[in-house]
N, C-alpha and C positions, 0 to 999 in steps of 0.2 A: 504494500500500500504506500502511496505517496506520503512524504512528510509534510506536515502542516506547519507553516511558519507561525510563530506566536511570540509575543514579547514576554519578558520576564513577569511583568504585572498581569498580563492575561493568563499566563499559566498559573500564577498564584491565586487569581480569582477563581479559576476552575477547580483548583485543589481545595479551596475554602468551601465552594459550593458542594463538592463531593463529600467532604468531611461532614458538612451540615446534613446532607441527605442521609448519610450512613449512620451518623450518631444521634441525630435528633428526629428527623422526619420518619425514617424507616421504623424505628422502635415505636413511635407514636401511632403509625398506621397499623402495626402489628397489634398493639393494644386495642385499637378501635375495632379491628376484625374480631379479636377475642371477645370483646364486650358485646359486639353485635351477634356473635354466635350464641351467646347466653340467652338472647331474646327468643330463641326457638327456631321455628320453621324458616329455613334459609331461602326457600323459593319466593316468599313474599316479604323478605326482610330488606327493605330499601337501604338501611344503614350498612348492612353487610355488603350489598352490591356496590354501594358508593365507596366503601373502604377498599374493596378489592380493586375497583377501577383506579382509585388513587394509588394503590400499591403498584399496579401495572405501569402507571405514568412515572412513578418514582423509580422503579427498577429500570425502566427504559432510559430515563435520564442518567442514572448511575452508569449504565452500560455505555451510553453515548459519551459521557465525560471521560470515562476510563479509556475508551477507544481514542478519543482526541488526544488525551495526554500521552498515550503510548505511541502515537504517531506524530507527536509534536516535535518540532525543531525549535527549541527555545532559543531566542536570539537576544542577547544582552547588548543593546545598542551602545552603552557606555564603553564597552570593551572594543567596539569596532570603530569608535570615533577617530582614533589616531590614523587608521587606514582609509578612512572615508574621504580625506582631503577636502572637506567642506561640501561634499556631494550629498544630495538627498538619497537616503538609503532606507531600508525597512527599519521602522522604529524611530526614525527621525521626526522631530517636530519642525514644521515648515511654516513660515509666515509668507504669504503671497499677497500681491496687489492685483486686483482685477483692473486691467489697463483701461477698459471701457468705462467703468463706473467709479474708479478710484476707491473701491472698497477693499479694506484689508481683512484678511482672514488667516487664522492659524489652525493648522491641521496636524495631527499625529498619524503617521502611517503604521497601521497595525494589521494583524491577521483577520481573516474573515469573521471568526467568532467574536472578536473583540470590537468590531466596527460598531459605532454608534454615532450617527451624523449629528445628533443633538449635542453630543459631548465633543464634537470636532475630531472624532476618531474615525478615520477613513480606511477602508479595506485596501490592502496592497493590490487587489484585483480590480479596484474601481478605476474608471477612466481618468479621474483626477490624479490618483496616486501613480498610475502607469505613466502619465504625462510628466509628472514631477521627478520620478526616480532618475538619478544620474545628473540632474541639473545642479548648478551652483548659484551662489548669490549673484544677482543681476542678469541671470539667464531668463529668457522668456519661454514659457511653455504654452503651446496651443492645445487646449483641451476640447475635444469634440463633445458637444452636449446636444440634447434634443432640439434646443433652440438655435443651434448653430455653433460655430467655433468661437471659443472665448480665450483671450490671451491673458495669461497670468505672469507677472514678473516675480521672481523669487527674491524676497527681501532679507530673509534670515533662515539659517538652518541650525538647529540645536540637537544635541544628542543627550537627552536626559535619561 
């Protein structure tokens, strides 16, 4: 299976979620199932069926996270900063200027699972990130968007 690029923070968040699911949520669901079983007839026991369904979702998420972590290529951008020579790389935080609107934006390039546009975390596979990777300060990147091509000037690159 292909390795999934992931930042150090992203891998840590997944590990925390996995720990929460295994140590808190899973035991709570098991207790709910046991309690619902005590109510008698399982055919018409809505609490039992709801708890079993929740258990299925929980176990599925645990397997998904374990799979992602086992295939993760965790990249610590701070260790790569010396070799990056000021270039935009995976994990870098990039400040760009929209040439047309003079609007400044800052994005961090992360793995697919970590991406959250509301938090300015963009996926390495997004058109924006693909257009910025390899650029240095003062370079102009032309990003293809549904509304047409947009020019962004790279103002700053940080490796946090």
